[in-house]
C-alpha positions as CSV (number, residue, x, y, z in Angstrom):
1,M,37.2,256.6,-28.9
2,R,39.9,258.1,-31.0
3,Q,43.3,258.7,-29.6
4,Q,43.3,262.3,-30.8
5,I,40.6,263.4,-28.3
6,I,42.6,262.4,-25.2
7,P,44.2,265.8,-24.8
8,L,40.7,267.4,-24.9
9,L,39.3,265.3,-22.0
10,C,39.6,266.2,-18.3
11,C,38.4,264.8,-15.0
12,P,34.7,265.8,-14.5
13,I,35.3,266.3,-10.8
14,C,38.6,268.3,-10.5
15,K,39.1,269.2,-14.2
16,G,42.6,267.7,-14.0
17,D,44.4,265.7,-16.7
18,L,43.6,262.1,-17.3
19,S,46.0,259.3,-18.0
20,L,45.1,256.5,-20.4
21,T,45.6,252.7,-20.1
22,V,44.6,250.8,-23.3
23,V,43.4,247.2,-23.0
24,R,42.1,246.7,-26.6
25,E,42.3,248.9,-29.7
26,D,42.1,248.6,-33.4
27,E,43.8,250.6,-36.1
28,T,41.6,253.6,-35.7
29,E,40.3,253.8,-32.1
30,I,40.6,252.6,-28.5
31,L,37.9,250.0,-27.8
32,E,38.6,249.2,-24.1
33,G,40.7,250.7,-21.4
34,T,40.7,253.2,-18.5
35,L,41.0,256.9,-18.1
36,H,42.5,257.7,-14.7
37,C,42.6,260.9,-12.7
38,P,45.7,260.9,-10.4
39,A,44.5,263.9,-8.4
40,C,41.1,262.3,-7.5
41,N,42.3,258.7,-7.8
42,V,39.3,257.8,-9.9
43,N,39.1,255.5,-12.9
44,Y,36.7,256.0,-15.8
45,P,36.2,253.0,-18.0
46,I,36.2,252.9,-21.8
47,E,34.0,250.2,-23.1
48,E,33.1,249.5,-26.7
49,G,34.9,252.7,-27.7
50,I,32.8,254.9,-25.4
51,P,34.4,256.6,-22.3
52,D,32.1,256.7,-19.2
53,L,33.0,260.1,-17.7
54,L,30.1,260.4,-15.3
55,P,31.2,261.4,-11.8
56,R,31.2,258.6,-9.3
57,T,29.1,259.2,-6.2
């Protein structure tokens, strides 16, 4: 996932802003980490460069 798309992403539940925690990255993209919605208190994982933004049930 490229760093440039972070401002374009929002929480799929409340449409709020997401904060990013990077665990592993290379020179061009984020490979592992977490997107967090502080309003919903939900974490969305980033694995192998792919964010999983499916709402949790």
